[in-house]
C-alpha positions as CSV (number, residue, x, y, z in Angstrom):
1,K,100.8,62.6,51.3
2,Q,100.4,65.5,48.8
3,W,102.5,63.7,46.1
4,Y,99.7,61.0,46.4
5,Q,97.4,63.3,44.5
6,R,99.9,64.9,42.1
7,R,99.3,64.8,38.4
8,V,102.5,63.9,36.5
9,A,103.2,64.0,32.8
10,I,105.0,60.6,32.1
11,T,105.6,61.3,28.4
12,A,104.1,63.8,25.7
13,G,100.3,63.4,25.7
14,I,100.1,61.1,28.7
15,D,99.4,62.1,32.4
16,I,99.0,60.0,35.5
17,E,97.4,60.8,38.8
18,C,98.3,58.6,41.8
19,R,95.9,58.7,44.7
20,S,95.7,56.8,47.9
21,T,93.0,54.5,46.7
22,N,93.0,54.8,42.7
23,M,94.8,56.0,39.8
24,T,93.9,57.8,36.6
25,V,95.6,58.1,33.2
26,Y,94.7,61.1,30.9
27,L,95.5,60.7,27.2
28,T,95.6,63.9,25.0
29,R,93.2,63.2,22.1
30,S,95.5,65.2,19.8
31,A,98.4,63.0,20.5
32,F,96.4,59.9,19.9
33,P,94.1,60.8,16.9
34,H,93.2,57.1,16.2
35,L,91.6,56.4,19.5
36,I,88.0,55.7,19.7
37,P,87.1,57.0,23.4
38,S,84.2,54.5,23.8
39,R,86.3,51.6,23.1
40,V,89.3,52.4,25.5
41,G,89.6,50.1,28.5
42,L,92.0,48.4,31.0
43,I,93.1,44.8,31.6
44,D,89.6,44.2,32.7
45,T,88.1,45.3,29.4
46,T,84.7,46.1,31.3
47,C,86.4,49.0,32.9
48,G,86.0,51.7,30.4
49,G,86.9,55.4,30.4
50,G,85.6,58.9,29.9
51,W,86.3,61.6,27.7
52,N,85.8,65.3,26.8
53,A,86.9,67.5,23.8
54,T,90.6,67.3,24.8
55,H,91.3,64.2,26.7
56,V,90.4,60.5,27.2
57,Y,90.9,59.3,30.8
58,V,90.5,55.9,32.6
59,T,90.2,55.6,36.4
60,T,90.7,52.5,38.3
61,N,90.8,51.6,42.1
62,L,94.2,49.9,43.1
63,D,92.3,46.6,43.8
64,Q,90.0,46.5,40.5
65,C,90.1,46.4,36.8
66,G,92.8,43.7,36.7
67,T,95.3,45.9,38.5
68,R,98.4,43.9,39.5
69,V,100.6,44.6,42.5
70,E,104.4,43.9,43.0
71,Y,106.1,44.4,46.3
72,S,109.9,45.4,46.7
73,T,111.4,46.0,50.2
74,S,110.2,49.5,50.3
75,L,107.4,50.1,47.6
76,A,104.1,48.6,46.3
77,K,103.8,49.1,42.6
78,Y,100.4,49.0,41.1
79,T,100.3,48.2,37.4
80,N,97.5,48.2,34.8
81,Y,97.4,49.0,31.0
82,I,95.2,50.7,28.6
83,V,93.7,48.6,25.9
84,P,93.2,51.0,22.9
85,D,90.2,49.0,21.4
86,V,88.3,46.6,23.8
87,V,85.9,45.7,20.9
88,Y,88.7,44.4,18.8
89,P,91.7,43.5,21.2
90,P,94.8,41.8,20.1
91,T,95.2,38.3,21.4
92,D,97.7,37.0,23.7
93,N,98.0,33.7,21.8
94,S,101.2,33.2,19.7
95,N,101.0,31.5,16.3
96,S,103.4,29.9,13.9
97,E,103.4,32.9,11.5
98,D,105.1,35.2,14.2
99,T,108.3,36.5,12.7
100,P,109.5,39.2,15.1
101,H,113.0,39.3,13.8
102,A,112.1,39.8,10.1
103,V,111.3,42.8,8.0
104,V,107.5,42.0,8.0
105,N,105.4,39.9,10.4
106,R,102.1,38.2,9.7
107,G,101.7,36.9,13.4
108,A,98.9,38.1,15.7
109,L,99.5,41.2,17.7
110,K,99.8,40.8,21.4
111,L,98.3,43.0,24.1
112,A,101.8,44.1,25.2
113,D,102.5,45.3,21.8
114,T,99.6,47.7,21.6
115,S,98.8,48.6,25.3
116,L,100.0,51.5,27.2
117,T,101.3,50.3,30.7
118,F,101.0,52.6,33.6
119,H,101.8,52.3,37.2
120,C,101.7,54.1,40.7
121,S,104.2,53.3,43.5
122,Y,103.5,53.8,47.2
123,P,105.8,53.3,50.2
124,L,105.3,50.3,52.3
125,L,106.8,51.6,55.6
126,A,104.7,54.3,57.3
127,H,105.3,56.3,60.5
128,A,103.2,58.3,62.9
129,T,103.8,60.0,66.1
130,I,101.5,61.1,68.8
131,P,101.9,62.5,72.4
132,A,100.4,59.4,73.9
133,Y,99.9,60.1,77.6
134,A,101.3,61.8,80.7
135,V,101.4,60.4,84.3
136,S,98.8,61.8,86.4
137,S,101.4,63.6,88.8
138,S,102.6,65.5,85.8
139,N,102.2,69.3,85.4
140,F,103.0,69.1,81.7
141,D,100.6,70.3,79.1
142,I,100.7,70.2,75.4
143,D,98.6,71.5,72.5
144,G,98.8,69.8,69.3
145,A,98.4,66.4,67.4
146,G,101.9,65.6,66.6
147,K,103.2,64.5,63.3
148,R,101.0,62.2,61.3
149,E,100.8,60.6,57.8
150,I,97.6,60.6,56.0
151,S,97.6,56.9,55.2
152,F,98.6,55.7,58.7
153,K,97.7,56.8,62.2
154,I,97.8,55.7,65.9
155,E,94.8,55.7,68.0
156,L,94.3,55.4,72.0
157,Y,91.3,53.6,73.5
158,H,90.0,53.5,77.0
159,D,90.1,49.7,77.4
160,A,90.6,46.3,75.7
161,N,87.0,46.4,74.1
162,Y,88.4,49.1,71.5
163,T,85.0,50.7,71.4
164,R,85.8,54.1,73.0
165,R,88.5,56.1,71.3
166,Y,90.3,59.0,72.6
167,Q,89.9,62.2,70.7
168,E,93.0,64.0,69.4
169,S,92.1,67.0,71.5
170,E,92.5,64.8,74.6
171,Y,96.1,63.9,73.8
172,P,98.1,63.6,75.9
173,I,95.8,61.6,78.1
174,R,96.4,61.4,81.9
175,A,97.3,57.9,83.2
176,D,98.2,56.3,86.5
177,A,101.1,54.0,86.8
178,T,98.8,51.0,87.2
179,E,96.9,51.7,84.0
180,R,97.6,50.2,80.4
181,I,97.7,52.2,77.4
182,Y,95.4,50.5,74.7
183,T,96.7,51.4,71.2
184,K,95.6,50.8,67.7
185,A,97.7,51.3,64.5
186,I,95.5,51.6,61.4
187,V,96.0,52.3,57.7
188,V,93.4,54.9,56.6
189,G,92.1,55.3,53.2
190,D,94.0,52.4,51.7
191,N,92.4,49.5,49.6
192,A,91.0,46.3,51.0
193,R,93.9,44.3,49.8
194,M,96.3,45.4,52.4
195,S,97.2,44.2,55.8
196,I,99.6,45.6,58.2
197,W,102.0,44.7,61.0
198,V,103.6,47.1,63.4
199,D,107.4,46.9,62.7
200,K,108.6,49.2,65.4
201,C,107.2,51.3,68.2
202,V,109.4,53.4,70.4
203,A,108.6,55.9,73.2
204,T,110.3,59.2,74.1
205,P,109.8,62.1,76.2
206,N,109.4,64.4,73.3
207,S,108.5,64.4,69.7
208,D,112.0,63.2,68.4
209,P,111.8,59.5,67.7
210,E,115.5,59.4,67.6
211,Y,116.0,61.0,71.1
212,V,118.6,59.5,73.3
213,T,116.3,58.8,76.1
214,R,113.9,56.2,74.8
215,H,112.1,52.9,75.4
216,E,111.7,50.3,72.9
217,L,108.3,48.7,72.8
218,I,108.1,46.8,69.6
219,T,111.3,46.0,67.4
220,D,111.2,44.1,64.1
221,G,107.5,43.3,64.8
222,C,108.3,41.5,68.2
223,P,107.7,42.8,71.7
224,Q,110.4,44.4,73.7
225,D,108.6,45.5,76.8
226,A,107.6,42.8,79.2
227,T,104.1,44.2,79.7
228,L,103.3,44.5,76.1
229,Q,100.3,42.4,74.9
230,F,98.8,42.1,71.4
231,H,95.0,42.0,71.1
232,N,92.8,40.5,68.3
233,A,91.7,43.1,65.6
234,T,88.6,43.0,63.5
235,D,90.3,44.1,60.3
236,V,93.7,43.1,58.8
237,R,94.4,46.8,58.2
238,E,94.8,47.5,61.8
239,Q,96.8,46.0,64.8
240,R,96.0,46.4,68.4
241,F,98.4,46.3,71.4
242,S,98.7,47.5,75.0
243,F,101.3,48.0,77.6
244,Q,101.5,49.2,81.2
245,V,102.1,52.9,81.9
246,F,105.6,54.0,82.6
247,R,107.7,57.3,83.1
248,F,111.2,58.1,82.2
249,N,113.4,58.6,85.4
250,A,115.4,61.3,83.4
251,R,112.2,63.3,82.7
252,P,109.5,62.0,85.1
253,T,107.0,64.7,84.4
254,A,107.2,64.7,80.7
255,A,104.6,63.4,78.3
256,V,105.4,60.1,76.6
257,Y,105.4,60.3,72.9
258,L,104.7,57.1,70.8
259,H,106.6,56.8,67.5
260,C,105.3,53.6,65.5
261,Y,106.4,52.4,62.0
262,I,104.5,49.7,60.2
263,D,104.9,47.2,57.3
264,V,102.2,47.2,54.7
265,C,101.6,43.9,53.1
266,R,99.3,42.3,50.5
267,D,96.5,40.6,52.2
268,G,96.6,36.9,51.7
269,N,100.2,36.7,51.1
270,E,101.2,33.8,53.6
271,E,104.9,34.7,53.2
272,S,104.7,38.3,54.2
273,R,105.8,39.8,57.4
274,C,102.3,40.7,58.2
275,A,100.9,37.1,57.9
276,K,103.8,35.6,59.9
277,G,103.3,37.9,62.8
278,L,104.5,36.8,66.1
279,D,105.7,33.4,64.5
280,L,109.0,35.1,63.7
281,C,109.6,36.3,67.4
282,D,111.5,34.4,70.0
283,N,109.0,33.0,72.7
């Protein structure tokens, strides 16, 4: 996604750049003349910054340097803050001399009073489309890889071992009615604290996921096709499943397109949709 890499000015003298695996904050030195570049850090004060004649900048991976993540129904929000002086940082401990409502205050400063908080937000629901297969009797041919998002993709494999992947140039693959389509949904370029679960997968005879002729394979994370099977994955950032080949009676020679949507969750969160998996499905 192009906006993942866009540098945005969030206020005068401060810019932030959000990428798929990390984020960078740039401080204009003229706007912060009292900063000592070598003492600037993050929540994890061992994470220092860099500088040049005009800027001080700090980069952190999304799962490092004390970065915290909060999830809403649609976004993952990663937050950290710049500590202006890691050698003499403020304390987070309160004391009896704190008088926040008076004219003067002799209480200890807190980190929140002096730090610069920044965050990057990323959508939790990703979508990808591929022209998956055409039945062997089909005379349909297609050139192109379909729509695809940089952080998520669908891959097809030769068998249940998931060791031999079809190349994009081979789509749509030719398949017999008795064969199974071995599919992998995978997050690419994301950090290791993510896990995924396929929320919805629908098949259509063209690249339109809302086309009237459609077949639901997965809905709300649960199988809808009687032949669909889930397979064990080696990484929480991927999900594997297969189903038996079918064709559309209305367009029997058309290639079958797969449109899949995923939920992205924080790995280790036992209450997330990804962790509960098939437990939320009717047997």
